N, C-alpha and C positions, 0 to 999 in steps of 0.2 A: 504493500500500500504506500511505501515511501515515495514511489514515482508518481503517485496521483497528484495532478497539478493544482487541485483545489477548484472551487466554484468560480465561474465566470463573473467578473465584476459587474458586467452589464445587467445581471439579474438582481442587483441590490442597489439601494441608495446609500450614499456615503458623502462626506463633505467634499465640495468641489475643489477646495484648496489642496486636496490630496490626489486629484486626478493626475495620472502619469507616474505616481510614486509607488503604486501597489502592483503586485503580481496577480494575486487572487484572494478570494475569501476562503479561509481554511475552516472556520467554524462560525456559522451565522449566529447573531445575537440571541435569537429566539431559542435556539438549541442550548445555548449556554445556560440561560436562566430558568427554563421551564420545560420539564419533560412533556407537559401536556401540549406544547406547541409542535412537537415532533410530527404528529400525524398531519397537521396542516402543511408543514414544510415538505413532507414526503409527497403529498398530493400536488403541491405547486410544482415541484421538480418533475413529477411524472407528467403533468400536463404540458410542461415545457419540453418534454421529450429529451431529457438529458441522457447522456451515454449510460450504458449499463454499469460501467465502472463507478460513475458518480452516484447512482442509486445504491449500489452495493456498499459504498463507503458510508452512507448515512445509516444503512441497516446494521452494518458491523458496529458502528458507533453507538447503537441503541443501548448497549449495556453500560456505557460510560456517560450517559446523558443526565444532566439535571443537578443543579445545586440543591434542589429539594431532596433528592435521594441522598446526597452527601450529609445533609443536616440530619436526616432520619438515622443514618448509620452512626453518626457521631453521638447522638442522644442515646441510642441503644448501647453503644460501647462504653459510654461514661456513666451509665446507670442513672441518668437524669440528675447528676450531681452538678453543683455550681462549677462554672467554667471561667477561667481567665483567658481571654482571647488576646493573642499577641499578633497584631497585623504587621506584616512586612511591607513598608512603604517603598516607593510610591505605587508600584505596579499592582500591589495586592489590594488596594483600597476598595475598588468596585466589587471584586470577588468577596472580600470580607464583609462589606455592607450587605450584600445580597444573602450571604451565608448566615450572618447573624440575624437578619430579619426572618429567615426560615427557621432558625433555632428558636427565636422568640415565639413564632407562630405555633411551633410544636409545644413549647412550654405553656402557652396560653390555653391550649386545648388538652392539656394533661391534668391529672389530679395532683400534680406537685409543681410548685413554682421553682424554676431554675434560674438562679442569679447569674448574669453574664456581665463581666466587666471587660472593657476593651482598652488596650494600650497599644502604642505604636513604636515601631523601630525601623530604621533604615539600614540596609546592607548595600554598600557600594562595592560592586565587583566587575562592572562593565564600563568600557570606554568605546564609543561607537558600537560595533557589533562583536567586539572581542572581549573575552574575559581577561581581567588584569592579573589573575592568578592569586591575588590577595584580597581578603575581605576586610572592609572597614565597617564597624558598627557605629551608627550615627543616631543620636537622640534616644528617646525611650526613658522610662523611669529607672530607678535603681533596680537591677535584676534580682537583688536580694529579696524584694517584695514577692517574688514568685515562690519562695520557700513554702512547702506544704500545699501548694495550689494545684488544681487540675488545669494544666496549661495546654491550650490549643494554638499552635503556630499556624497562621494563615499566610500562604505564599502564592505568588502568581505563577511562577514556573520553576521547575527543577531541571537542571541540565546535567552536569557531571555529578552533582550531589555534594561537592566539596564545600560549597558555601553553607549549605544547610547543616552539614555535619559539624562545621566550625561553630555555627550558632548553637546547635544542640550541646556541644561540649561546653560552651560558655554558660548556658543555662543550667546544665546538670550539676555544676559546682554548688548551686544554691539549694539543691535537694527538693525540687518540687515533688508533689505526690504522684503526678503523672504528666507525661509530655506526649502529645500527639501532633502530627503534622498533616495539614490539609493543603494540597497544592492544586490549583486549577489545571495546570498543564505539567506533563512530564515528557521530556524529549527523549526519543530513542537515539542514543549516541554511543559510539564505540569508546568514547572517553569517560563513560560513566564509571564511578567507583562502586557501583552496586547499590547505592542508597535508594530506597523506595519510600515515598510518603505513606502514611497510614491511610490517607484518603486522597484519591486522584479523580479529577473531573474528566480529563481527556489525555490520552497519550498521542503525541504528535511526532512527525518526522523531525530530524535535526535541522530545522530552518529557523531563521530569525523572524519572529512574529510580533505584530503590533496591534493595538486596539484593545478595547475593554480595559483601559487604564495601563496597558503595557506600552512602553514608549521606546522611541529611538532618539536619544538625546533630547528628551522632554517633548518631542512631537508625537502625534498620533494617539494621545491619551483620550481625545474626544471622539475617537472612532468606536462605534458600538460593536462591530463585528471583529473577530480575531482574523487578521489578514497577514499575508506574506508580503514583506516589503521588497521592492525590486532594487536593482543596482542603482538606477537613477535616483530613487528616493534616498538610498544610503549616502550617495555622493552629495545630494542636495542639502541634507541636514547634518553632514559630517562636521565634527568640531576638531 
């Protein structure tokens, strides 16, 4: 499936200021946020008579669809206990906001109130589209406040896994009761060190993606769909 080019941009609306900067839509916004939208998306693509490969890709992704599903799995695994959410900025903020909202909805409809507090941290590991090899932790409260807490780290994308393992190592020193990692995306890459998040939204090829708050040098965060940036876009916004 790594050779699949993604969905044609002409099938979607997106900001005009990014025209010419994107290669394709990898994951439409509706599929990211809501499992119930999948049937409509499938119908639309069938009516547009996409290639068999394109339709098959949506169907294979069915098992990995929906932040709502992730929220249900998290609640089940944590036993409906209070959760300290640690959001990795900036790329994870939209995923975190949608995930926390689903967690709150589950709490409101259960017989037990689940307290959720959210803190934020930034991890700097990329310049342009290349990993710098070292992680910088920016912002966030004193990590010692995580001691004895049920911690849920919410990340946008896991590539090699080295950045997340470094963060986990830093947090584990303060002896939280539990640490779980939820990542919207996991890249299939030969450079992976084997780390896998506890919860994954979508597994994708090893391509640089933008949108849904994922950026390229602070651009494309306002793009709803997760898209593949093209070489023109990389050069245009390079620093």
